[in-house]
N, C-alpha and C positions, 0 to 999 in steps of 0.2 A: 504494500500500500504506499502510495506517495505521501510525502510530508507536506503540510499545508502552512504556508506563511499566513500571518494574521490577515484576515480578509479586510480589504480596504472598501468600505461601503461607499455607494454612489451618492452624490449630493448630500454628504453627511453635514457639512457646514450649513446648507440651506435648510435641512430637516431640523437640526437643532435650533436654528434661528427661528423657524416656524413654531416649534413647540414651546420656545422660551422657558426652559425648565425652571422651576421655582423650589426653594428649600421646602422640605416636608411634603411636597407633592408626590403623587404616584403615576408612573407612566407605564404603558404596556407596549413592549416591543413584540409585535405579533409575529415576527419572522426573525428570530434570533441569529441564525446562521453561525457565524463565528464571533458574534458580539460586538460588531463594529458601532452600531447605533446605540446599543446599550451602554457601551463604554463612553461614548461621546456624551450622552445624556447624563450619566452619572458624574462625569468630570465637569459638567456645566454648573451643577448645583448640588446641594446637600439633600438630594431627593432619592426616591426609591424607584426601582424598575422591576416589573414583573415581565419575564420573557417567555414566549411560547415557541416551540419548534417541534415539528413532527418527525424529524431525523434524529434517531437515537445517537448518532455520531456527534451531532451538534450539542446535544444535551451533555454528553459525556466530556466533550472538549470545553464546555463552559463551566465545569465544576471549579477550576482553578480561578476563574473570574469571580465566582461566588465568594471564595475564600479572600480574594484580593480586596473585594468591596464589603467584606464582612456581612452585615445584615441588610445591605441595600439592594442586592440583587437576588431575585428568586426565579428559579428555572421550572418550567412546567412542560412536560412532554405531551404533545397532542396537536391536533389540528387547530388552526386559528378560527375555524368555523365554530368550534366548541368553546370559544373563549369565555362565554358567559358561565358555563360550568366550571371552567378552570379557574376563573377569577373568584367564583363563589368558594371553590375549595381552598383558595389562598386567603379567604376571608376578606377580600377587597373587590366587592362587586362593581364598584365605580372608580374610574380613574380620571386624571387630569389631561391625558393625552394618550393617542394611539398612533404608532407608526407601523406601516407595512412596507416590505420591500419584496415585491412579487417575483416569481420565477425561480430559477435555480441559483445556488450560490456558487462563488468561485471554487471553494474547496470541493464541492460536489463535482463540478466540471473538471477539475484538475486530477480527480482520483479515477484512474483507468477502471478500477474494480467496480465502480458505481455504474458505469456504462451510459453516462449522460452524453458524452461527447465522442465524435468521430475523429478527434485529434489524436486520440490514443486507441489502440486496439484493446478491447476488453469485452466482457460479457455483456450481452444486450439486455441490460436490467432496467435502469431508470427509475427504480422505486425509491421515493423519498423516505419512506418508513421502513424499508427493507422487508416488507411483508406483503403478501397478496399477489395478484397477478403481475408478472413483469412484462417488459416489452417483447421479449422473444416469444412468450406464450401468445401474446396478441398478434404479433406478425405471423406466426406459424399456424394459427388456428382461425383467425377471423376471415369472413368471406371478403371477396374482391371489392364488392360495393361498399361494405362496411369500412375497409381500409381506405378506399378512395374518399368516402365521406369524412372520415377523421382528418385526413390530410388537408382536406379543403376547409372544413369547419374549424379546426384547431390551428391550422398553419397557413391558411389562405394560399395553398399551393395550387397554382393554375394547372399544373400537369399531374394532378392527383390521380386521374384515371390511368394515365400511362404508367405511373410509378406503381400503382396498386397492381396493375397487370403483370409488370415485371417482377414484383415481389412474389406473386402467386405462381408464376412460371418457375422462378428460381427455387422456391421451397419444395417444389414437386421433385427437384433433383436432389436436394439435400437441405436439412433444416438450417434456418438462419439463426445463428446463435451468438454472433459477435458484431460489435460496432463496425468493424472494417468490412465485414461481409455486406452489411445492409448498405453502408456508404457506397461501396463499389457497384451494387446493383442499381442504385439510384442514378449515380453519376454516368453509368453506361447508356442510360436512355434519355439524358438531358444534354442540352447544348454545352459545349465548353465555355465556361464563364470568361468574360472579358475581364481585363485588368481592373481591379477595384470592385468587382461583383462578388457577392457571397458565394460560398461553396454550394453547388446545386443540391447537396443533401441537407442543408441547414434548415429549411422549412419543415421538411419531412420529420427530422429528428426532433424538432421543437414540438410539432403536432402530436407525435407519438407520446412524448414525455408529458404534455399537457393532458392528453387522454388518460394515460395510465395513472396519473396522480389527481385526476379530476380537478385540475387547477381552476378552471372557469367556474365550475360548480361551487368550489371552496370560496372563491371571491364573492360570488352572488350571495352566499350565506353569511360570510364574514362582514360584509359592509354594513348591513343592518344590525348585526351583533355588536359591532363597534359603536354604532350610534347609540344603542341601548346602554352600553357600558361608559359612555362619556358623561361626565358631570357638566351642568351648564357652564359655558365658557371654555370647556375643554376643547383641545385641538385634535383634528384628524389629519394626518400627513401620509400620503400614499404615493410610493414610487413604483411605476410600472415600466415594463420594457417592450411590451408587445401591444400592437394596435388594439387587439381584442380585449386585453386587460384594461388599457386606458379607456376604451369605450364604455366598459362596465362602470369604471370609477367615475367618469364624466357624467354619465347618465344618472347614476345614483345621487351624485352631489347636486346636480341640477334639480332632480325630482324633490330632494329633501330641502333644497333652498327655495322651492316654490317657483322655479323657473321653467318647469315643463309646460308644454303647450296645453291650454285649457279647452274643453269641448266648446265653450262659448263664453265670450267676455261678458255677456249680460247675466251669467249665473251669479248668485250672490256668493260672497266669501263665507266659507264654513270654518268651524274651529279646527277641524283636521287639515285645513289649508294653510294653517300658520306654519311658517318655515321652521324646520327643525335644525337646519344648518345655515350658516352664513358663509358665503364663498370668499375665501381670502385671495386665492389666485385666480384671477379672470382668465388667464392663459397659463398653461403649465410651465413650471420653471424647468429649464434644460441645463445640462452641464456646460461649463465653459470649454473652449478649445483646449486650454491647459489641462483640465481634468481628463478629457477624452484622450489627449496624447499620453497621459500617465496611465490611464485605465480605459483601454478600448471598449470594455464592457459597458461603459458609461454612455456610449454614443446614442443609444435609442432611448435612454431614461427620460421619464417624464414625472415631475412632482407636482401633485395637486394637494391643496390645503384648504380646510374649511374649519369653522368653529361651531360648536354646539350651542344652540339658543336655549332659551327657557321654555319653549313650546313643548307640550306633552307629546309622547310618542303615540303612534297609531297603535291599535290594539294587536296587530300581528307582530310587532316587535317589542311591545311593552312587557 
């Protein structure tokens, strides 16, 4: 297993500035990873952080940070969609801020054994929790139409049908069990990329990973959960890397801020129409050229920030 340098989180300065950590406040790092955001928040004020991660490796690696910050950092293993139960278990049902950093972390990408990246040859795994159905099982058993639909819906891959056809043909000859195998199959039916273009396998690998880990479903469940956990005045800071993720975040914030289109402007305002979020970032914050040069992973990052109002929650999230 490869060693992991400390993960350098994307837009960390902007995230901490948005949250504005205060002494004695409590913040939720919903995607702990290797603790980059948690560390920055804890260093910014004498506050507490509760951090969640579904990856047991991340929880294990974070134990030394818990000791370093004594009683100010608490780690919870689980999915961020389950944050309400996890916070209840931590005896802190409401927090002063929530940060998300969606997608896969650098340590996960850099570990060939995890099978997230085609940069290294490794088992075709991609499971964040190291349990359940892995990518190889999906690729070797799913129908051609199902594979094509996943590549399109989760990766916006225009050549989804062509790639799915090639995958089904190749697995008929021998099972697809490694990242390099799958990458070769995809590249063989795609045009050679021009200089500066992404590898032809990128969108397919991303789509399979998103599907295996139900990442979009997790986001859909986690955003209203975060709203329910925020105290009035609490901040929500979300870093996304994929257009599908960012679209979900933008739509959620717009709806909760009362900016969604109304059926008719002549209808009266109702109590449930009171905005539950105030939008802080009218346009998403993007990384500087300097940050992108130091961390290429940052190039597609988008940060959106909103503040919880005093308005009551709707029944479905209350």
